[in-house]
Legacy VTK file of the C-alpha trace (Angstrom):
# vtk DataFile Version 3.0
C-alpha trace
ASCII
DATASET POLYDATA
POINTS 58 float
-31.805 9.237 -11.993
-28.332 7.891 -11.485
-25.601 10.327 -10.683
-22.953 10.246 -13.371
-19.472 10.201 -11.960
-16.913 12.200 -13.850
-13.847 10.461 -15.229
-10.906 10.722 -12.837
-8.750 12.735 -15.252
-11.551 15.236 -15.843
-12.005 15.650 -12.111
-8.275 16.197 -11.641
-8.255 18.901 -14.320
-11.228 20.680 -12.741
-9.776 20.431 -9.244
-6.478 21.856 -10.506
-8.322 24.822 -11.957
-10.309 25.146 -8.740
-7.233 25.161 -6.532
-5.622 27.986 -8.497
-8.825 30.073 -8.688
-10.475 29.315 -5.362
-10.720 32.993 -4.398
-12.958 33.640 -7.408
-14.070 30.237 -8.671
-16.073 31.491 -11.630
-14.550 30.423 -14.936
-15.271 32.627 -17.945
-17.088 31.166 -20.946
-13.700 30.904 -22.626
-12.210 29.003 -19.698
-15.207 26.685 -19.641
-14.750 25.934 -23.336
-11.083 25.203 -22.724
-11.875 22.954 -19.765
-14.501 21.275 -21.883
-11.936 20.513 -24.603
-9.359 19.238 -22.124
-11.733 17.039 -20.140
-14.028 15.928 -22.943
-16.981 16.980 -20.787
-19.895 18.994 -21.964
-19.823 22.691 -20.915
-23.075 22.020 -19.024
-21.377 19.330 -16.942
-18.541 21.707 -16.207
-21.012 24.377 -15.166
-22.774 21.978 -12.825
-19.496 20.775 -11.379
-18.557 24.348 -10.453
-21.983 25.036 -8.970
-21.683 21.925 -6.815
-18.093 22.700 -5.832
-19.063 26.185 -4.728
-21.951 24.818 -2.665
-19.702 22.356 -0.913
-16.900 24.751 -0.131
-18.732 27.409 1.876
LINES 1 59
58 0 1 2 3 4 5 6 7 8 9 10 11 12 13 14 15 16 17 18 19 20 21 22 23 24 25 26 27 28 29 30 31 32 33 34 35 36 37 38 39 40 41 42 43 44 45 46 47 48 49 50 51 52 53 54 55 56 57
């Protein structure tokens, strides 16, 4: 299975959110929907991105 890379602008948006919420990096459903609209990603992709970010930042 090939790993889909996220579009640069989507990644920037998510990283911006991450950098302002890094103490508690758990977006609410509402925030995920908003991020989904902004980035054009599926909420599932956003979910996975956060899971992976949290794994990598321990």
